[in-house]
mmJSON file of the N, C-alpha and C atoms, coordinates in Angstrom:
{"data_MODEL":{"atom_site":{
"group_PDB":["ATOM","ATOM","ATOM","ATOM","ATOM","ATOM","ATOM","ATOM","ATOM","ATOM","ATOM","ATOM","ATOM","ATOM","ATOM","ATOM","ATOM","ATOM","ATOM","ATOM","ATOM","ATOM","ATOM","ATOM","ATOM","ATOM","ATOM","ATOM","ATOM","ATOM","ATOM","ATOM","ATOM","ATOM","ATOM","ATOM","ATOM","ATOM","ATOM","ATOM","ATOM","ATOM","ATOM","ATOM","ATOM","ATOM","ATOM","ATOM","ATOM","ATOM","ATOM","ATOM","ATOM","ATOM","ATOM","ATOM","ATOM","ATOM","ATOM","ATOM","ATOM","ATOM","ATOM","ATOM","ATOM","ATOM","ATOM","ATOM","ATOM","ATOM","ATOM","ATOM","ATOM","ATOM","ATOM","ATOM","ATOM","ATOM","ATOM","ATOM","ATOM","ATOM","ATOM","ATOM","ATOM","ATOM","ATOM","ATOM","ATOM","ATOM","ATOM","ATOM","ATOM","ATOM","ATOM","ATOM","ATOM","ATOM","ATOM","ATOM","ATOM","ATOM","ATOM","ATOM","ATOM","ATOM","ATOM","ATOM","ATOM","ATOM","ATOM","ATOM","ATOM","ATOM","ATOM","ATOM","ATOM","ATOM","ATOM","ATOM","ATOM","ATOM","ATOM","ATOM","ATOM","ATOM","ATOM","ATOM","ATOM","ATOM","ATOM","ATOM","ATOM","ATOM","ATOM","ATOM","ATOM","ATOM","ATOM","ATOM","ATOM","ATOM","ATOM","ATOM","ATOM","ATOM","ATOM","ATOM","ATOM","ATOM","ATOM","ATOM","ATOM","ATOM","ATOM","ATOM","ATOM","ATOM","ATOM","ATOM","ATOM","ATOM","ATOM","ATOM","ATOM","ATOM","ATOM","ATOM","ATOM","ATOM","ATOM","ATOM","ATOM","ATOM","ATOM","ATOM","ATOM","ATOM","ATOM","ATOM","ATOM","ATOM","ATOM","ATOM","ATOM","ATOM","ATOM","ATOM","ATOM","ATOM","ATOM","ATOM","ATOM","ATOM","ATOM"],
"id":[1,2,3,4,5,6,7,8,9,10,11,12,13,14,15,16,17,18,19,20,21,22,23,24,25,26,27,28,29,30,31,32,33,34,35,36,37,38,39,40,41,42,43,44,45,46,47,48,49,50,51,52,53,54,55,56,57,58,59,60,61,62,63,64,65,66,67,68,69,70,71,72,73,74,75,76,77,78,79,80,81,82,83,84,85,86,87,88,89,90,91,92,93,94,95,96,97,98,99,100,101,102,103,104,105,106,107,108,109,110,111,112,113,114,115,116,117,118,119,120,121,122,123,124,125,126,127,128,129,130,131,132,133,134,135,136,137,138,139,140,141,142,143,144,145,146,147,148,149,150,151,152,153,154,155,156,157,158,159,160,161,162,163,164,165,166,167,168,169,170,171,172,173,174,175,176,177,178,179,180,181,182,183,184,185,186,187,188,189,190,191,192,193,194,195],
"type_symbol":["N","C","C","N","C","C","N","C","C","N","C","C","N","C","C","N","C","C","N","C","C","N","C","C","N","C","C","N","C","C","N","C","C","N","C","C","N","C","C","N","C","C","N","C","C","N","C","C","N","C","C","N","C","C","N","C","C","N","C","C","N","C","C","N","C","C","N","C","C","N","C","C","N","C","C","N","C","C","N","C","C","N","C","C","N","C","C","N","C","C","N","C","C","N","C","C","N","C","C","N","C","C","N","C","C","N","C","C","N","C","C","N","C","C","N","C","C","N","C","C","N","C","C","N","C","C","N","C","C","N","C","C","N","C","C","N","C","C","N","C","C","N","C","C","N","C","C","N","C","C","N","C","C","N","C","C","N","C","C","N","C","C","N","C","C","N","C","C","N","C","C","N","C","C","N","C","C","N","C","C","N","C","C","N","C","C","N","C","C","N","C","C","N","C","C"],
"label_atom_id":["N","CA","C","N","CA","C","N","CA","C","N","CA","C","N","CA","C","N","CA","C","N","CA","C","N","CA","C","N","CA","C","N","CA","C","N","CA","C","N","CA","C","N","CA","C","N","CA","C","N","CA","C","N","CA","C","N","CA","C","N","CA","C","N","CA","C","N","CA","C","N","CA","C","N","CA","C","N","CA","C","N","CA","C","N","CA","C","N","CA","C","N","CA","C","N","CA","C","N","CA","C","N","CA","C","N","CA","C","N","CA","C","N","CA","C","N","CA","C","N","CA","C","N","CA","C","N","CA","C","N","CA","C","N","CA","C","N","CA","C","N","CA","C","N","CA","C","N","CA","C","N","CA","C","N","CA","C","N","CA","C","N","CA","C","N","CA","C","N","CA","C","N","CA","C","N","CA","C","N","CA","C","N","CA","C","N","CA","C","N","CA","C","N","CA","C","N","CA","C","N","CA","C","N","CA","C","N","CA","C","N","CA","C","N","CA","C","N","CA","C","N","CA","C","N","CA","C"],
"label_alt_id":[null,null,null,null,null,null,null,null,null,null,null,null,null,null,null,null,null,null,null,null,null,null,null,null,null,null,null,null,null,null,null,null,null,null,null,null,null,null,null,null,null,null,null,null,null,null,null,null,null,null,null,null,null,null,null,null,null,null,null,null,null,null,null,null,null,null,null,null,null,null,null,null,null,null,null,null,null,null,null,null,null,null,null,null,null,null,null,null,null,null,null,null,null,null,null,null,null,null,null,null,null,null,null,null,null,null,null,null,null,null,null,null,null,null,null,null,null,null,null,null,null,null,null,null,null,null,null,null,null,null,null,null,null,null,null,null,null,null,null,null,null,null,null,null,null,null,null,null,null,null,null,null,null,null,null,null,null,null,null,null,null,null,null,null,null,null,null,null,null,null,null,null,null,null,null,null,null,null,null,null,null,null,null,null,null,null,null,null,null,null,null,null,null,null,null],
"label_comp_id":["UNK","UNK","UNK","UNK","UNK","UNK","UNK","UNK","UNK","UNK","UNK","UNK","UNK","UNK","UNK","UNK","UNK","UNK","UNK","UNK","UNK","UNK","UNK","UNK","UNK","UNK","UNK","UNK","UNK","UNK","UNK","UNK","UNK","UNK","UNK","UNK","UNK","UNK","UNK","UNK","UNK","UNK","UNK","UNK","UNK","UNK","UNK","UNK","UNK","UNK","UNK","UNK","UNK","UNK","UNK","UNK","UNK","UNK","UNK","UNK","UNK","UNK","UNK","UNK","UNK","UNK","UNK","UNK","UNK","UNK","UNK","UNK","UNK","UNK","UNK","UNK","UNK","UNK","UNK","UNK","UNK","UNK","UNK","UNK","UNK","UNK","UNK","UNK","UNK","UNK","UNK","UNK","UNK","UNK","UNK","UNK","UNK","UNK","UNK","UNK","UNK","UNK","UNK","UNK","UNK","UNK","UNK","UNK","UNK","UNK","UNK","UNK","UNK","UNK","UNK","UNK","UNK","UNK","UNK","UNK","UNK","UNK","UNK","UNK","UNK","UNK","UNK","UNK","UNK","UNK","UNK","UNK","UNK","UNK","UNK","UNK","UNK","UNK","UNK","UNK","UNK","UNK","UNK","UNK","UNK","UNK","UNK","UNK","UNK","UNK","UNK","UNK","UNK","UNK","UNK","UNK","UNK","UNK","UNK","UNK","UNK","UNK","UNK","UNK","UNK","UNK","UNK","UNK","UNK","UNK","UNK","UNK","UNK","UNK","UNK","UNK","UNK","UNK","UNK","UNK","UNK","UNK","UNK","UNK","UNK","UNK","UNK","UNK","UNK","UNK","UNK","UNK","UNK","UNK","UNK"],
"label_asym_id":["A","A","A","A","A","A","A","A","A","A","A","A","A","A","A","A","A","A","A","A","A","A","A","A","A","A","A","A","A","A","A","A","A","A","A","A","A","A","A","A","A","A","A","A","A","A","A","A","A","A","A","A","A","A","A","A","A","A","A","A","A","A","A","A","A","A","A","A","A","A","A","A","A","A","A","A","A","A","A","A","A","A","A","A","A","A","A","A","A","A","A","A","A","A","A","A","A","A","A","A","A","A","A","A","A","A","A","A","A","A","A","A","A","A","A","A","A","A","A","A","A","A","A","A","A","A","A","A","A","A","A","A","A","A","A","A","A","A","A","A","A","A","A","A","A","A","A","A","A","A","A","A","A","A","A","A","A","A","A","A","A","A","A","A","A","A","A","A","A","A","A","A","A","A","A","A","A","A","A","A","A","A","A","A","A","A","A","A","A","A","A","A","A","A","A"],
"label_entity_id":["1","1","1","1","1","1","1","1","1","1","1","1","1","1","1","1","1","1","1","1","1","1","1","1","1","1","1","1","1","1","1","1","1","1","1","1","1","1","1","1","1","1","1","1","1","1","1","1","1","1","1","1","1","1","1","1","1","1","1","1","1","1","1","1","1","1","1","1","1","1","1","1","1","1","1","1","1","1","1","1","1","1","1","1","1","1","1","1","1","1","1","1","1","1","1","1","1","1","1","1","1","1","1","1","1","1","1","1","1","1","1","1","1","1","1","1","1","1","1","1","1","1","1","1","1","1","1","1","1","1","1","1","1","1","1","1","1","1","1","1","1","1","1","1","1","1","1","1","1","1","1","1","1","1","1","1","1","1","1","1","1","1","1","1","1","1","1","1","1","1","1","1","1","1","1","1","1","1","1","1","1","1","1","1","1","1","1","1","1","1","1","1","1","1","1"],
"label_seq_id":[1,1,1,2,2,2,3,3,3,4,4,4,5,5,5,6,6,6,7,7,7,8,8,8,9,9,9,10,10,10,11,11,11,12,12,12,13,13,13,14,14,14,15,15,15,16,16,16,17,17,17,18,18,18,19,19,19,20,20,20,21,21,21,22,22,22,23,23,23,24,24,24,25,25,25,26,26,26,27,27,27,28,28,28,29,29,29,30,30,30,31,31,31,32,32,32,33,33,33,34,34,34,35,35,35,36,36,36,37,37,37,38,38,38,39,39,39,40,40,40,41,41,41,42,42,42,43,43,43,44,44,44,45,45,45,46,46,46,47,47,47,48,48,48,49,49,49,50,50,50,51,51,51,52,52,52,53,53,53,54,54,54,55,55,55,56,56,56,57,57,57,58,58,58,59,59,59,60,60,60,61,61,61,62,62,62,63,63,63,64,64,64,65,65,65],
"pdbx_PDB_ins_code":[null,null,null,null,null,null,null,null,null,null,null,null,null,null,null,null,null,null,null,null,null,null,null,null,null,null,null,null,null,null,null,null,null,null,null,null,null,null,null,null,null,null,null,null,null,null,null,null,null,null,null,null,null,null,null,null,null,null,null,null,null,null,null,null,null,null,null,null,null,null,null,null,null,null,null,null,null,null,null,null,null,null,null,null,null,null,null,null,null,null,null,null,null,null,null,null,null,null,null,null,null,null,null,null,null,null,null,null,null,null,null,null,null,null,null,null,null,null,null,null,null,null,null,null,null,null,null,null,null,null,null,null,null,null,null,null,null,null,null,null,null,null,null,null,null,null,null,null,null,null,null,null,null,null,null,null,null,null,null,null,null,null,null,null,null,null,null,null,null,null,null,null,null,null,null,null,null,null,null,null,null,null,null,null,null,null,null,null,null,null,null,null,null,null,null],
"Cartn_x":[11.824,12.299,12.831,13.852,14.455,13.732,13.583,12.962,13.971,13.505,14.376,14.151,15.084,14.949,16.039,15.682,16.636,17.268,16.88,17.395,18.766,19.623,20.912,20.738,21.57,21.546,22.364,21.709,22.365,22.398,23.577,23.739,24.06,23.338,23.578,24.136,25.162,25.747,25.829,25.463,25.549,26.998,27.933,29.358,29.942,29.156,29.616,28.765,28.983,28.135,28.326,29.466,29.683,28.672,28.391,27.404,25.998,25.72,24.384,24.048,25.047,24.795,24.228,24.433,23.86,22.335,21.779,20.34,19.687,20.412,19.898,19.98,18.909,18.884,19.758,20.069,20.862,20.194,18.853,18.152,18.175,18.612,18.718,17.609,16.694,15.612,16.04,15.528,15.821,14.973,15.609,14.874,13.843,12.678,11.648,12.002,11.241,11.481,11.393,10.494,10.334,11.571,12.359,13.592,14.796,14.84,15.994,15.889,14.665,14.475,14.689,14.625,14.825,13.494,13.57,12.365,11.981,10.816,10.357,11.285,11.716,12.608,13.949,14.503,15.77,15.635,14.498,14.284,14.213,13.571,13.489,14.862,15.659,17.027,17.866,17.679,18.397,18.022,16.727,16.274,16.809,16.813,17.32,18.81,19.569,21.014,21.284,20.518,20.705,20.387,19.301,18.915,19.94,20.493,21.529,22.786,23.162,24.354,24.152,22.948,22.666,22.743,22.187,22.174,23.584,24.473,25.858,26.764,26.168,26.881,27.865,27.572,28.383,27.861,26.587,25.96,25.252,25.031,24.329,22.819,22.041,20.592,20.185,20.839,20.644,22.014,22.061,23.348,23.552,22.479,22.589,21.994,22.426,21.921,20.942],
"Cartn_y":[14.788,13.422,12.991,12.191,11.705,10.44,10.313,9.113,7.985,6.797,5.623,4.869,5.026,4.358,3.323,2.252,1.174,1.282,2.29,2.419,3.074,2.568,3.201,4.454,5.428,6.644,6.38,6.474,6.21,7.506,7.898,9.112,8.739,9.326,9.111,10.396,10.251,11.408,11.149,12.146,12.015,11.916,12.285,12.246,10.844,9.889,8.514,7.558,7.53,6.69,5.191,4.784,3.354,2.825,3.587,3.186,3.24,4.249,4.402,3.286,2.718,1.64,0.387,0.246,-0.898,-0.831,0.34,0.543,0.734,0.425,0.578,-0.765,-1.135,-2.408,-2.327,-3.471,-3.453,-2.67,-2.544,-1.778,-0.287,0.096,1.505,2.042,1.185,1.667,1.605,2.519,2.562,1.497,0.687,-0.357,0.264,-0.379,0.15,-0.084,0.547,0.455,-0.973,-1.761,-3.128,-3.982,-3.607,-4.331,-3.778,-2.456,-1.846,-1.91,-1.936,-1.974,-0.624,0.444,1.784,2.381,3.382,4.107,5.044,5.644,6.538,7.737,8.278,9.439,9.084,7.917,7.475,7.191,6.606,6.283,7.559,8.588,9.857,10.493,10.422,10.955,10.166,8.85,8.002,8.364,8.493,8.823,10.187,11.144,12.482,12.42,11.643,11.52,10.838,9.79,9.088,10.007,10.758,11.658,12.772,13.271,14.3,13.726,12.513,11.885,11.633,11.256,11.051,12.365,13.414,14.714,15.259,14.985,15.455,14.461,13.431,12.409,11.605,11.449,10.571,9.134,9.006,7.695,7.687,6.492,6.349,6.323,6.755,6.636,5.187,4.497,3.066,2.41,1.181,0.505,-0.51,-0.902,-1.837,-1.182,-1.612,-1.027,-1.961],
"Cartn_z":[34.535,34.602,33.244,33.277,32.043,31.591,30.31,29.757,29.761,30.085,30.077,28.778,27.845,26.549,26.392,25.726,25.477,24.097,23.331,21.976,21.979,21.111,20.924,20.087,20.337,19.528,18.278,17.142,15.866,15.083,14.652,13.876,12.439,11.507,10.094,9.505,8.7,8.054,6.555,5.782,4.328,3.884,4.751,4.417,4.54,5.022,5.207,4.366,3.043,2.188,2.42,2.957,3.205,4.224,5.242,6.247,5.676,4.877,4.313,3.334,2.665,1.698,2.361,3.682,4.393,4.445,4.241,4.335,2.972,1.887,0.534,-0.177,-0.886,-1.604,-2.85,-3.473,-4.708,-5.849,-5.804,-6.827,-6.524,-5.332,-4.994,-4.123,-3.664,-2.802,-1.341,-0.562,0.867,1.548,2.409,3.123,4.059,4.214,5.108,6.581,7.452,8.882,9.396,8.851,9.349,9.069,8.06,7.75,8.504,8.683,9.344,10.855,11.377,12.817,13.484,12.715,13.248,13.677,14.55,14.921,13.781,13.892,12.831,12.685,13.804,13.785,13.14,13.5,12.929,11.444,11.034,9.624,8.791,9.314,8.583,8.446,9.505,9.425,8.435,8.415,7.464,6.035,5.758,4.407,3.978,4.884,4.56,4.239,5.005,4.768,3.424,3.099,1.829,0.657,0.767,-0.319,-0.51,0.586,0.472,-0.184,0.206,-0.374,-1.869,-2.261,-3.687,-4.45,-3.86,-4.529,-4.73,-3.793,-3.887,-4.609,-5.201,-5.982,-5.14,-3.846,-3.005,-3.066,-3.446,-3.635,-4.979,-5.5,-6.763,-6.494,-7.476,-7.352,-7.558,-8.484,-8.674,-8.668,-8.181,-8.087,-9.195,-9.841,-10.96,-12.196,-13.344,-14.58,-15.239],
"occupancy":[1.0,1.0,1.0,1.0,1.0,1.0,1.0,1.0,1.0,1.0,1.0,1.0,1.0,1.0,1.0,1.0,1.0,1.0,1.0,1.0,1.0,1.0,1.0,1.0,1.0,1.0,1.0,1.0,1.0,1.0,1.0,1.0,1.0,1.0,1.0,1.0,1.0,1.0,1.0,1.0,1.0,1.0,1.0,1.0,1.0,1.0,1.0,1.0,1.0,1.0,1.0,1.0,1.0,1.0,1.0,1.0,1.0,1.0,1.0,1.0,1.0,1.0,1.0,1.0,1.0,1.0,1.0,1.0,1.0,1.0,1.0,1.0,1.0,1.0,1.0,1.0,1.0,1.0,1.0,1.0,1.0,1.0,1.0,1.0,1.0,1.0,1.0,1.0,1.0,1.0,1.0,1.0,1.0,1.0,1.0,1.0,1.0,1.0,1.0,1.0,1.0,1.0,1.0,1.0,1.0,1.0,1.0,1.0,1.0,1.0,1.0,1.0,1.0,1.0,1.0,1.0,1.0,1.0,1.0,1.0,1.0,1.0,1.0,1.0,1.0,1.0,1.0,1.0,1.0,1.0,1.0,1.0,1.0,1.0,1.0,1.0,1.0,1.0,1.0,1.0,1.0,1.0,1.0,1.0,1.0,1.0,1.0,1.0,1.0,1.0,1.0,1.0,1.0,1.0,1.0,1.0,1.0,1.0,1.0,1.0,1.0,1.0,1.0,1.0,1.0,1.0,1.0,1.0,1.0,1.0,1.0,1.0,1.0,1.0,1.0,1.0,1.0,1.0,1.0,1.0,1.0,1.0,1.0,1.0,1.0,1.0,1.0,1.0,1.0,1.0,1.0,1.0,1.0,1.0,1.0],
"B_iso_or_equiv":[0.0,0.0,0.0,0.0,0.0,0.0,0.0,0.0,0.0,0.0,0.0,0.0,0.0,0.0,0.0,0.0,0.0,0.0,0.0,0.0,0.0,0.0,0.0,0.0,0.0,0.0,0.0,0.0,0.0,0.0,0.0,0.0,0.0,0.0,0.0,0.0,0.0,0.0,0.0,0.0,0.0,0.0,0.0,0.0,0.0,0.0,0.0,0.0,0.0,0.0,0.0,0.0,0.0,0.0,0.0,0.0,0.0,0.0,0.0,0.0,0.0,0.0,0.0,0.0,0.0,0.0,0.0,0.0,0.0,0.0,0.0,0.0,0.0,0.0,0.0,0.0,0.0,0.0,0.0,0.0,0.0,0.0,0.0,0.0,0.0,0.0,0.0,0.0,0.0,0.0,0.0,0.0,0.0,0.0,0.0,0.0,0.0,0.0,0.0,0.0,0.0,0.0,0.0,0.0,0.0,0.0,0.0,0.0,0.0,0.0,0.0,0.0,0.0,0.0,0.0,0.0,0.0,0.0,0.0,0.0,0.0,0.0,0.0,0.0,0.0,0.0,0.0,0.0,0.0,0.0,0.0,0.0,0.0,0.0,0.0,0.0,0.0,0.0,0.0,0.0,0.0,0.0,0.0,0.0,0.0,0.0,0.0,0.0,0.0,0.0,0.0,0.0,0.0,0.0,0.0,0.0,0.0,0.0,0.0,0.0,0.0,0.0,0.0,0.0,0.0,0.0,0.0,0.0,0.0,0.0,0.0,0.0,0.0,0.0,0.0,0.0,0.0,0.0,0.0,0.0,0.0,0.0,0.0,0.0,0.0,0.0,0.0,0.0,0.0,0.0,0.0,0.0,0.0,0.0,0.0],
"pdbx_formal_charge":[null,null,null,null,null,null,null,null,null,null,null,null,null,null,null,null,null,null,null,null,null,null,null,null,null,null,null,null,null,null,null,null,null,null,null,null,null,null,null,null,null,null,null,null,null,null,null,null,null,null,null,null,null,null,null,null,null,null,null,null,null,null,null,null,null,null,null,null,null,null,null,null,null,null,null,null,null,null,null,null,null,null,null,null,null,null,null,null,null,null,null,null,null,null,null,null,null,null,null,null,null,null,null,null,null,null,null,null,null,null,null,null,null,null,null,null,null,null,null,null,null,null,null,null,null,null,null,null,null,null,null,null,null,null,null,null,null,null,null,null,null,null,null,null,null,null,null,null,null,null,null,null,null,null,null,null,null,null,null,null,null,null,null,null,null,null,null,null,null,null,null,null,null,null,null,null,null,null,null,null,null,null,null,null,null,null,null,null,null,null,null,null,null,null,null],
"auth_seq_id":[1,1,1,2,2,2,3,3,3,4,4,4,5,5,5,6,6,6,7,7,7,8,8,8,9,9,9,10,10,10,11,11,11,12,12,12,13,13,13,14,14,14,15,15,15,16,16,16,17,17,17,18,18,18,19,19,19,20,20,20,21,21,21,22,22,22,23,23,23,24,24,24,25,25,25,26,26,26,27,27,27,28,28,28,29,29,29,30,30,30,31,31,31,32,32,32,33,33,33,34,34,34,35,35,35,36,36,36,37,37,37,38,38,38,39,39,39,40,40,40,41,41,41,42,42,42,43,43,43,44,44,44,45,45,45,46,46,46,47,47,47,48,48,48,49,49,49,50,50,50,51,51,51,52,52,52,53,53,53,54,54,54,55,55,55,56,56,56,57,57,57,58,58,58,59,59,59,60,60,60,61,61,61,62,62,62,63,63,63,64,64,64,65,65,65],
"auth_comp_id":["UNK","UNK","UNK","UNK","UNK","UNK","UNK","UNK","UNK","UNK","UNK","UNK","UNK","UNK","UNK","UNK","UNK","UNK","UNK","UNK","UNK","UNK","UNK","UNK","UNK","UNK","UNK","UNK","UNK","UNK","UNK","UNK","UNK","UNK","UNK","UNK","UNK","UNK","UNK","UNK","UNK","UNK","UNK","UNK","UNK","UNK","UNK","UNK","UNK","UNK","UNK","UNK","UNK","UNK","UNK","UNK","UNK","UNK","UNK","UNK","UNK","UNK","UNK","UNK","UNK","UNK","UNK","UNK","UNK","UNK","UNK","UNK","UNK","UNK","UNK","UNK","UNK","UNK","UNK","UNK","UNK","UNK","UNK","UNK","UNK","UNK","UNK","UNK","UNK","UNK","UNK","UNK","UNK","UNK","UNK","UNK","UNK","UNK","UNK","UNK","UNK","UNK","UNK","UNK","UNK","UNK","UNK","UNK","UNK","UNK","UNK","UNK","UNK","UNK","UNK","UNK","UNK","UNK","UNK","UNK","UNK","UNK","UNK","UNK","UNK","UNK","UNK","UNK","UNK","UNK","UNK","UNK","UNK","UNK","UNK","UNK","UNK","UNK","UNK","UNK","UNK","UNK","UNK","UNK","UNK","UNK","UNK","UNK","UNK","UNK","UNK","UNK","UNK","UNK","UNK","UNK","UNK","UNK","UNK","UNK","UNK","UNK","UNK","UNK","UNK","UNK","UNK","UNK","UNK","UNK","UNK","UNK","UNK","UNK","UNK","UNK","UNK","UNK","UNK","UNK","UNK","UNK","UNK","UNK","UNK","UNK","UNK","UNK","UNK","UNK","UNK","UNK","UNK","UNK","UNK"],
"auth_asym_id":["A","A","A","A","A","A","A","A","A","A","A","A","A","A","A","A","A","A","A","A","A","A","A","A","A","A","A","A","A","A","A","A","A","A","A","A","A","A","A","A","A","A","A","A","A","A","A","A","A","A","A","A","A","A","A","A","A","A","A","A","A","A","A","A","A","A","A","A","A","A","A","A","A","A","A","A","A","A","A","A","A","A","A","A","A","A","A","A","A","A","A","A","A","A","A","A","A","A","A","A","A","A","A","A","A","A","A","A","A","A","A","A","A","A","A","A","A","A","A","A","A","A","A","A","A","A","A","A","A","A","A","A","A","A","A","A","A","A","A","A","A","A","A","A","A","A","A","A","A","A","A","A","A","A","A","A","A","A","A","A","A","A","A","A","A","A","A","A","A","A","A","A","A","A","A","A","A","A","A","A","A","A","A","A","A","A","A","A","A","A","A","A","A","A","A"],
"auth_atom_id":["N","CA","C","N","CA","C","N","CA","C","N","CA","C","N","CA","C","N","CA","C","N","CA","C","N","CA","C","N","CA","C","N","CA","C","N","CA","C","N","CA","C","N","CA","C","N","CA","C","N","CA","C","N","CA","C","N","CA","C","N","CA","C","N","CA","C","N","CA","C","N","CA","C","N","CA","C","N","CA","C","N","CA","C","N","CA","C","N","CA","C","N","CA","C","N","CA","C","N","CA","C","N","CA","C","N","CA","C","N","CA","C","N","CA","C","N","CA","C","N","CA","C","N","CA","C","N","CA","C","N","CA","C","N","CA","C","N","CA","C","N","CA","C","N","CA","C","N","CA","C","N","CA","C","N","CA","C","N","CA","C","N","CA","C","N","CA","C","N","CA","C","N","CA","C","N","CA","C","N","CA","C","N","CA","C","N","CA","C","N","CA","C","N","CA","C","N","CA","C","N","CA","C","N","CA","C","N","CA","C","N","CA","C","N","CA","C","N","CA","C","N","CA","C","N","CA","C"],
"pdbx_PDB_model_num":[1,1,1,1,1,1,1,1,1,1,1,1,1,1,1,1,1,1,1,1,1,1,1,1,1,1,1,1,1,1,1,1,1,1,1,1,1,1,1,1,1,1,1,1,1,1,1,1,1,1,1,1,1,1,1,1,1,1,1,1,1,1,1,1,1,1,1,1,1,1,1,1,1,1,1,1,1,1,1,1,1,1,1,1,1,1,1,1,1,1,1,1,1,1,1,1,1,1,1,1,1,1,1,1,1,1,1,1,1,1,1,1,1,1,1,1,1,1,1,1,1,1,1,1,1,1,1,1,1,1,1,1,1,1,1,1,1,1,1,1,1,1,1,1,1,1,1,1,1,1,1,1,1,1,1,1,1,1,1,1,1,1,1,1,1,1,1,1,1,1,1,1,1,1,1,1,1,1,1,1,1,1,1,1,1,1,1,1,1,1,1,1,1,1,1]
}}}
């Protein structure tokens, strides 16, 4: 049987830093689940994508100096 879920499927890619910046504070920290409204699985994928983008210099580690 298929599960009936009301959640949208959200895909995060490290190649799209513009989308990832919506989930990062001005100080450079990743917003927590209670602020983003994502599930645990989605939040982990988001964090992994942000960290990969930072490592490849597509995103900054901090946005303010």
